[in-house]
C-alpha positions in Angstrom: 90.6 -26.8 -79.3 90.5 -27.4 -83.1 88.6 -25.1 -85.4 86.6 -27.9 -87.0 85.2 -28.6 -83.7 83.6 -25.2 -83.1 80.7 -25.6 -85.4 79.9 -28.9 -83.7 80.2 -27.2 -80.3 78.0 -24.3 -81.4 75.4 -26.6 -82.8 75.3 -28.6 -79.6 74.6 -25.5 -77.5 72.0 -24.3 -79.9 70.3 -27.6 -79.8 70.2 -27.8 -76.0 68.8 -24.3 -75.8 66.2 -25.1 -78.4 65.2 -28.2 -76.6 64.9 -26.4 -73.3 62.7 -23.7 -74.9 60.4 -26.3 -76.5 60.2 -28.1 -73.1 59.2 -24.9 -71.3 56.6 -24.1 -74.0 55.1 -27.6 -73.8 55.0 -27.4 -70.0 53.2 -24.0 -70.2 50.8 -25.4 -72.8 50.1 -28.4 -70.6 49.4 -26.3 -67.5 47.1 -24.1 -69.5 45.2 -27.1 -70.8 44.9 -28.6 -67.4 43.5 -25.4 -66.0 41.0 -25.1 -68.8 39.9 -28.6 -68.5 39.6 -28.2 -64.7 37.2 -25.3 -65.3 35.3 -27.2 -67.9 35.1 -30.7 -66.3 34.9 -31.3 -62.6 37.6 -33.6 -61.1 35.0 -35.9 -59.7 33.2 -36.4 -63.0 32.9 -39.9 -64.3 34.6 -40.7 -67.6 32.2 -40.2 -70.5 29.9 -37.9 -68.6 29.0 -34.7 -70.3 30.0 -31.6 -68.4 27.2 -29.5 -66.8 26.4 -26.1 -68.2 27.5 -23.0 -66.4 24.0 -22.2 -65.1 23.6 -25.7 -63.7 27.0 -25.6 -62.0 26.3 -22.2 -60.4 22.8 -23.1 -59.3 23.7 -24.6 -56.0 25.8 -21.7 -54.6 23.1 -19.2 -55.8 20.4 -21.3 -54.2 22.3 -21.3 -51.0 22.7 -17.5 -51.0 19.1 -17.0 -51.8 18.0 -19.4 -49.1 20.1 -17.6 -46.5 18.6 -14.3 -47.5 15.1 -15.8 -47.4 15.8 -17.2 -44.0 16.9 -13.8 -42.7 13.9 -12.1 -44.3 11.5 -14.5 -42.6 12.3 -13.0 -39.1 10.6 -9.6 -39.6 7.9 -11.3 -41.7 7.0 -13.7 -38.9 6.9 -10.8 -36.5 4.6 -8.9 -38.9 2.4 -11.9 -39.3 2.1 -12.3 -35.5 1.3 -8.7 -35.0 -1.4 -8.9 -37.7 -3.0 -11.9 -36.0 -2.9 -10.2 -32.6 -5.6 -7.7 -33.2 -8.0 -8.8 -30.5 -7.8 -9.1 -26.7 -4.6 -10.9 -25.8 -4.3 -13.6 -23.2 -1.1 -15.5 -22.2 -1.4 -19.0 -20.8 1.7 -20.8 -19.4 1.6 -24.5 -18.7 4.2 -25.7 -16.3 3.7 -29.4 -16.9 4.1 -28.8 -20.7 6.8 -26.1 -20.4 4.8 -24.2 -23.0 3.4 -20.8 -23.5 0.3 -20.2 -25.7 -0.7 -16.8 -26.9 -4.4 -16.2 -27.5 -6.1 -13.4 -29.4 -9.9 -13.2 -28.8 -9.8 -16.8 -27.6 -8.0 -18.1 -30.6 -4.4 -19.5 -30.3 -2.1 -17.5 -32.5 1.4 -18.6 -31.2 3.2 -21.2 -29.1 6.6 -21.2 -27.6 8.8 -23.3 -25.3 9.4 -21.9 -21.9 11.6 -22.7 -18.9 10.0 -22.1 -15.5 11.2 -22.3 -11.9 13.1 -25.3 -10.4 12.1 -26.9 -7.1 12.8 -24.5 -4.3 12.2 -21.6 -6.7 9.0 -22.6 -8.2 7.0 -20.4 -10.5 3.7 -19.4 -8.8 0.5 -20.4 -10.4 -2.6 -18.2 -10.6 -4.1 -15.2 -12.4 -1.7 -12.3 -13.3 -1.3 -9.5 -15.8 1.6 -7.6 -17.3 2.4 -4.7 -15.0 5.7 -3.5 -16.3 7.7 -3.8 -19.6 11.5 -3.2 -20.0 13.3 -3.8 -23.2 16.8 -3.8 -21.7 16.1 -5.1 -18.2 18.9 -6.4 -15.9 18.3 -8.3 -12.7 18.9 -6.4 -9.5 19.1 -9.7 -7.6 21.1 -12.1 -9.7 24.4 -10.3 -10.5 22.9 -7.9 -13.0 22.0 -10.8 -15.3 20.4 -9.6 -18.6 16.7 -10.2 -18.8 15.8 -8.6 -22.1 12.3 -8.1 -23.3 11.1 -8.3 -19.7 7.4 -8.4 -18.9 6.8 -8.3 -15.2 3.8 -10.1 -13.6 4.5 -9.5 -9.9 6.5 -6.9 -8.1 8.1 -9.6 -6.0 10.3 -10.6 -8.9 8.4 -12.9 -11.3 8.5 -12.0 -15.0 8.6 -13.3 -18.6 11.8 -12.5 -20.3 14.5 -13.7 -22.8 16.7 -16.4 -21.4 18.2 -19.9 -21.8 15.4 -22.4 -22.5 16.6 -26.0 -22.0 14.2 -28.9 -22.1 12.8 -28.4 -18.6 12.6 -26.0 -15.6 15.8 -24.0 -15.0 14.9 -20.6 -13.6 14.6 -19.1 -10.2 10.8 -18.5 -10.7 10.7 -16.5 -13.8 9.3 -17.7 -17.2 12.2 -17.8 -19.7 11.4 -17.4 -23.4 13.6 -17.9 -26.5 15.0 -14.7 -27.8 13.0 -14.6 -31.1 9.6 -15.2 -29.4 10.4 -12.9 -26.5 11.1 -10.1 -28.9 7.9 -10.7 -30.9 5.6 -11.0 -27.9 7.1 -8.0 -26.2 6.3 -5.9 -29.3 2.6 -6.7 -29.3 1.5 -6.9 -25.7 0.4 -4.0 -23.6 0.2 -3.3 -19.9 -2.7 -5.1 -18.4 -2.6 -8.1 -20.7 -3.9 -11.2 -18.8 -1.4 -13.9 -17.9 -2.6 -17.2 -16.5 0.0 -19.7 -15.1 -1.2 -23.2 -14.3 0.4 -26.5 -13.7 -1.8 -28.3 -16.3 -3.3 -26.5 -19.2 -6.4 -24.3 -19.7 -8.1 -23.2 -22.8 -10.7 -20.4 -23.3 -14.3 -21.4 -23.9 -17.1 -19.2 -25.2 -19.8 -18.5 -22.7 -23.1 -16.6 -22.6 -25.0 -15.9 -19.4 -27.5 -13.3 -18.3 -25.5 -12.6 -15.2 -22.5 -11.4 -17.1 -22.2 -7.6 -17.2 -23.6 -5.7 -20.1 -22.5 -2.5 -21.7 -24.5 0.5 -20.5 -22.9 3.8 -21.4 -24.0 6.7 -19.2 -26.1 9.3 -21.0 -24.9 12.8 -20.1 -27.7 15.3 -19.9 -27.6 18.0 -22.6 -26.9 21.5 -21.2 -29.8 23.9 -21.1 -29.3 26.7 -23.6 -29.1 30.1 -22.1 -30.9 33.0 -23.8 -28.2 35.2 -25.4 -28.3 38.9 -24.3 -28.6 41.6 -27.0 -25.7 43.8 -27.9 -27.3 46.8 -26.3 -27.7 45.0 -23.0 -24.1 43.8 -23.1 -22.8 47.3 -23.7 -25.0 48.8 -21.0 -23.8 46.2 -18.5 -20.2 46.9 -19.5 -20.5 50.6 -18.9 -22.2 49.9 -15.6 -19.2 47.8 -14.5 -16.8 50.5 -15.7 -18.6 53.1 -13.6 -18.4 50.9 -10.6 -14.7 50.3 -11.1 -14.0 54.0 -11.3 -15.7 54.6 -8.0 -13.6 52.1 -6.2 -10.9 53.4 -3.8 -7.4 53.7 -5.3 -8.5 54.5 -8.8 -8.0 58.3 -8.4 -4.7 57.9 -6.4 -2.4 57.2 -9.3 1.2 58.1 -9.2 3.1 60.2 -11.7 4.6 57.1 -13.4 1.1 55.6 -13.7 -0.2 58.9 -15.2 2.1 58.3 -18.2 0.4 55.0 -18.9 -2.9 54.5 -20.6 -5.8 53.0 -18.7 -5.3 49.8 -20.6 -1.7 49.6 -19.6 -2.6 50.1 -15.9 -5.2 47.4 -16.1 -4.2 44.0 -14.7 -5.3 40.7 -15.9 -8.6 39.8 -14.4 -9.7 43.4 -14.2 -13.5 43.4 -14.0 -13.8 46.5 -16.2 -11.5 45.0 -18.9 -13.2 41.7 -18.8 -16.6 43.4 -19.1 -15.5 45.3 -22.2 -14.1 42.2 -23.8 -17.3 40.4 -23.0 -19.3 43.2 -24.6 -17.4 43.5 -27.9 -16.2 39.9 -28.3 -17.8 36.5 -28.7 -20.1 35.4 -25.8 -18.3 33.4 -23.1 -19.5 30.1 -21.7 -21.7 30.5 -18.6 -19.7 29.7 -15.5 -21.1 27.1 -13.1 -21.8 28.8 -9.7 -22.0 27.1 -6.4 -25.8 27.2 -6.5 -25.9 25.2 -9.7 -26.9 21.5 -9.3 -24.0 19.0 -9.6 -24.2 16.8 -12.6 -24.4 13.0 -12.2 -21.1 11.2 -12.0 -19.9 10.3 -15.5 -18.4 7.0 -16.6 -14.9 8.5 -16.1 -15.4 9.5 -12.5 -15.3 7.5 -9.3 -18.2 7.0 -6.9 -17.4 5.7 -3.4 -20.2 4.0 -1.6 -20.5 4.1 2.1 -22.5 0.9 2.9 -22.5 1.6 6.6 -24.7 4.7 6.3 -26.3 3.8 2.9 -25.0 7.0 1.4 -23.1 7.6 -1.7 -20.3 10.2 -2.1 -19.4 11.4 -5.6 -15.7 12.0 -6.1 -15.3 13.8 -9.4 -11.8 12.5 -9.9 -11.1 10.9 -13.3 -10.4 7.2 -13.4 -7.3 5.7 -14.9 -7.6 4.5 -18.5 -7.8 0.8 -19.2 -10.3 -2.0 -19.0 -12.2 -2.5 -15.8 -11.4 -5.6 -13.7 -13.9 -7.2 -11.2 -12.9 -9.7 -8.6 -15.4 -11.7 -6.6 -13.9 -13.6 -3.6 -15.8 -16.2 -1.6 -13.2 -16.0 1.1 -13.6 -12.2 1.5 -17.4 -12.2 0.8 -16.9 -9.1 -1.4 -16.7 -7.8 -4.9 -13.8 -5.6 -5.8 -13.4 -3.3 -8.8 -10.1 -1.9 -10.2 -9.4 0.2 -13.2 -6.0 1.2 -14.6 -4.3 -0.7 -11.7 -6.2 1.4 -9.1 -9.1 0.4 -6.8 -12.5 2.0 -7.6 -14.9 0.5 -5.0 -15.9 -2.7 -3.3 -19.2 -4.0 -2.0 -20.3 -7.1 0.0 -21.8 -10.0 -2.0 -23.6 -13.2 -0.9 -23.3 -16.8 -2.3 -25.7 -19.6 -2.7 -24.4 -22.7 -0.9 -21.6 -20.7 0.7 -19.8 -23.7 2.0 -19.3 -25.3 -1.5 -16.2 -24.3 -3.5 -16.6 -22.1 -6.5 -13.2 -22.8 -8.2 -11.3 -20.1 -10.0 -12.8 -18.8 -13.3 -11.5 -15.9 -15.4 -14.2 -14.3 -17.7 -13.0 -11.9 -20.4 -15.1 -9.5 -22.5 -13.9 -9.7 -26.1 -16.1 -7.4 -28.1 -19.6 -5.9 -28.4 -22.3 -7.8 -30.1 -24.4 -6.4 -32.9 -27.0 -5.0 -30.4 -24.2 -2.7 -28.9 -25.4 -3.7 -25.4 -24.3 -7.3 -24.8 -20.7 -8.4 -24.9 -19.1 -11.5 -26.2 -17.3 -13.4 -23.4 -15.1 -16.4 -22.9 -13.9 -18.1 -19.8 -10.9 -20.0 -18.5 -11.5 -22.3 -15.5 -8.5 -23.3 -13.6 -8.3 -26.8 -12.2 -8.6 -27.4 -8.5 -11.1 -27.9 -5.7 -11.4 -27.8 -1.9 -10.2 -30.7 0.1 -12.1 -31.8 3.2 -9.8 -32.1 6.3 -8.5 -35.6 6.9 -9.4 -37.2 10.2 -6.6 -38.2 12.6 -5.8 -41.9 12.7 -7.0 -43.7 15.8 -5.4 -46.9 17.2 -6.8 -49.9 15.4 -8.8 -47.8 12.8 -8.0 -47.0 9.3 -7.1 -43.5 8.2 -9.9 -41.8 6.2 -8.6 -40.4 2.9 -9.3 -36.7 2.4 -12.2 -36.2 0.0 -11.8 -33.5 -2.7 -15.0 -31.6 -3.3 -15.4 -30.7 -6.9 -15.6 -27.0 -7.7 -18.4 -25.4 -9.6 -18.1 -24.9 -13.3 -18.2 -21.4 -14.7 -21.9 -21.2 -15.2 -22.7 -22.5 -11.8 -20.2 -20.1 -10.2 -22.0 -17.2 -11.9 -25.4 -18.4 -10.8 -24.3 -18.7 -7.2 -23.2 -15.1 -6.8 -25.7 -12.4 -5.7 -24.4 -8.9 -6.6 -26.3 -5.7 -5.4 -28.1 -4.1 -8.3 -26.4 -0.7 -7.7 -23.0 -2.3 -8.1 -24.2 -4.0 -11.4 -25.3 -0.7 -12.8 -22.0 1.0 -11.8 -19.9 -1.7 -13.3 -22.0 -1.8 -16.5 -21.2 1.9 -17.1 -17.5 1.0 -17.0 -17.6 -2.0 -19.3 -15.6 -2.3 -22.5 -13.9 -4.9 -24.6 -10.9 -6.2 -22.5 -12.8 -6.1 -19.2 -12.6 -9.1 -17.0 -14.4 -10.8 -14.1 -12.6 -13.2 -11.8 -14.6 -15.5 -9.5 -12.5 -17.5 -7.0 -12.5 -19.1 -3.6 -9.3 -17.3 -2.9 -8.9 -14.0 -1.2 -7.0 -10.9 -2.4 -3.3 -11.9 -2.7 -0.5 -9.9 -1.0 0.8 -9.5 -4.6 -2.2 -7.3 -5.3 -1.3 -3.7 -4.5 -0.3 -0.4 -6.0 0.3 -0.6 -9.7 -1.2 -4.1 -10.2 -4.4 -5.6 -11.4 -5.9 -8.4 -9.3 -3.4 -11.1 -8.7 -4.9 -14.4 -7.5 -2.5 -17.1 -6.4 -3.7 -20.7 -6.6 -0.3 -22.1 -5.4 
């Protein structure tokens, strides 16, 4: 290779390296510019359109985040709102035809929910029920341990309201399925004894006022007669008299050597008459004990009186009644009035009816609150549809078949006016009345579902 050619060769290498370096720098600058422009101008922006400011570009994601937070925060807020509205007497009404549950507070609807009731062959019974058990984490003991969370039982034979799948129609084996959110909210505000009415159609509460409805008459307890307090001298004198009597009793002088080392107070046993007498003399006066000769006080509102109608006598059982509102059931089929309190029977008496062959229907009266006079109660009533059908006559040859005629049932006011209740029973029930108490009048008898640990259950189908 010639010497004169070296500068040319060296210049050529230098030029190629310089061009490569410039190309790399330009590429890096181009990429940087593209990245910057991508951040500044969206790819889908029309030519000539001004770019949006940063606040406007970021508004949509922030709004989405805030919306999701607000949506999550509405769940406890809705629950709190429902609890705030549910301050009165709660009643649950389930319409099978509408597949809908309505929750009432003091006769006002405060919530609605879709439900899914029983399918043919496993139909949900209709009638008058109440919540008799609640279980947050209940599992079925019949259907393969299936979860039935937020369960509220209405019969011991297996019918309950609980969380479950709620399609657009009946799908259960007789229970009343609720969506999870509503099942949780309602479970948190209801209490045992809450009235549940299941009907094929729909019923709504109506305000009612009638002189035959029970009033509130609290029993006045007689004030105890004050006993004259003995003077201190008389107390001390009586105490020493008891001490002298105790010392004269056999066994006091026959103390053992171990007993001799003890003081008289150590040897005394609890309940010692002498010790009690001294304490009575030097301490505060005790309440006077009721002896067998003292007259028995009248039965209070919290005690049970059992009437023996056969002998026209009354036996007072001073056993406390269970807490909870009183329930009264009048059955035309049984010809009796039954009273329950705290899911336990209290008493029953015979009643008579005007026009006993005519149907009464089924009516549920609920006492909501005391009026301003502190005597009368504010009531509403729900009348369930249905009547009594006259038996159809058999068809004879050559004659038309007579269609069965349905006799209309009485309305709520007529049903009240047709029942004759003994005055003694009215007085006893009035002493037990309080907001939340109920009266059921029906042609039906006591259902087999009514038993231990239930309120009155009236099955209409």
